[in-house]
C-alpha positions, 0 to 999 in steps of 0.5 A: 207513850202508847206501845205499838201492837205487834204482830209477828214475833220481832216485827213491829207494826207499821207506823209510829203512835204518840201520846197525841194521836188516837191508839189504833190497833194493827189489822192483824189483831182482827184475825179470829182466834188471836189477841194481842198479849198485854205484856209485850204486844204480841199476837197470841193464839191458844195452844188448845189447852187454857192452863197450858196457855196460862203457864207459858204466859197467855198463849203462844206467840205468832212466829214462835215455836213451842217444843214438847219433850215427849213422854215415854209412851208418846201419849200425853204429848200427842194429845197435846198436838191434837189439842193444838190442831183442834184449836186451829179447826175451831177457830178457822185457822189453816193447818199443816200436819207432818208425821213420819209414823202415823199418817196425818189423816188418822190423826186428824181423825182423833181430834177432840170434839169442842164442847157443845156451847163453843160449837154452837157459839161458833155457828151463830157467829157465822150466821147459823141460827142453833136453837137450844133443844130442851129435850136432849138433857146431855146437851144442856148439862154440858152447856151448863157445866162449862159456860160459867168455868172460870178462865185460866188466864186470870192475870190476862182478864178480857171480855173476850173469851180466848180458847175453847174447851174440848171433851177428849171422850169424843172425836170431832164431827167430820163436817167440822174437821173437813171445813179446815184447810190442812196440808199434811206431809207423810214422810213415808210417802215422800219421794226422797230428794237430792240435798246436794251439799245440804247438812240436812237429811233428805226427809228434813229437807223435803219438809222444810221445802214443803213448809216453804212452799205453803207459806209462800203460796197461801200468802202467810208471808205477806206476799198476797194483797192486803185485800185478802183476809188474813189467817194463821198457819198452825204447824204440827211436827210430830216425833222429830228426831226419830229414826223414822225422819232418817236422823240417828240422833236417838241411836247413837251417843255421837251420831252422824247427823248430830247438827241435822235437827238443829239446823232444821229447827233454825231454818224453821224458826227463820220461816216463822219469824217472817210469816204468820205462822206458829209451830208445835214440835214434839221430840222424843228427848228420852231417847236422844243419848247425847244430852248436849244435842238436846240443850242445843234443841232447847235453845233453838226453840222459843218455848219448851215443856217436857212431859214426865209421864208416871206410866211404867215407873215406881210413881205410878204406884206411889200414893203421894202422886195418885191425883196425877199422871205425870209432871210437867217441867217447863224448860224454856219461856220466850224472850220477846220484845224484852230482855228477860223471860217471864218468871212462872209462879211455880215450877211444881206443876202436874197434869192429869187426864180426866174422863173428859179433859186434860188439865195442868195444875199445881203438884200439891200432894195432899190438896191439889190447886187449880191454876184457876185460882192463881194470881201473878205474884211480883217476881222480885222482893226486897228482903231487909237483912239485919246483922248484928255484929259483936262489939269491938 
């Protein structure tokens, strides 16, 4: 019996499919920048980093939350957030960006530029011809370098390309960035709201209310007529749990608002489950002194990764780690439409920032191996053990 294609996390498609009927796909699969997972049928979007998509099972499922534990200087976690937003711009998704330190407009201006052949292909698909310029050697060099680059998701082979490549040495063109519809939330400019009996501090309460308003007004909860073109909302929430959000979880071992962030994440995941939305949340976990609170934050997320940067540590000068800029730890993987989560090939992962690209690789001290060369291995293996007993 053919399995139905699922859209949002935990929501089955309408209609039953039997072996005597022609298999039909959900209309949600036709959303640009998405594809169904071959493992559990969830609708996936790319995080913007192909190697990260491979690590977490092929991409981010719509209706789920990705937690990123920030590195000490919030440089690489901030870069992952910009990759996530840049992928939304290229795919035509709507964006929601919330921050309490830097203005969302400043973060949007720092988005990496997509590779030339990706932009050209996108313009051609929109009906704009983009002839090649033989007099521009840089354009031809960049296009030739990346157009034949193998995808990282080798186990999820498909004829349709998923995700794009970006050049971190350049910023996205203003015309391309301004074409995307982006909703912003800047905590320092928001008017404090009365929470009443709500356990959430005023900034978290206002942020949750703003997200809920955007989801309902823009029709991501399915309230708009079916004739309207469906789209995906990407939520980027930067550095939740910091002092700028009115939270003291980073200041005390026993904070007064110990349940504020966990309550917010619980309510946020409820909104994601019932809408065409996906969220990336960064948290300064190295500042949270109570590890029990950090454990609850991870369990309330669907996918959780941690970035351990070598900057300022003894590993920065260690010759064994000279090929990398930090380690990536997979703390939790989602359990969607199944009893157990997918087991990654290895947990020894490291990241590095090349001149133009952010990549995640196997942490091999002498011979780095790219994730592109990996193949999925069986989770369990049967091992025959022979025990010789002494004679009676």
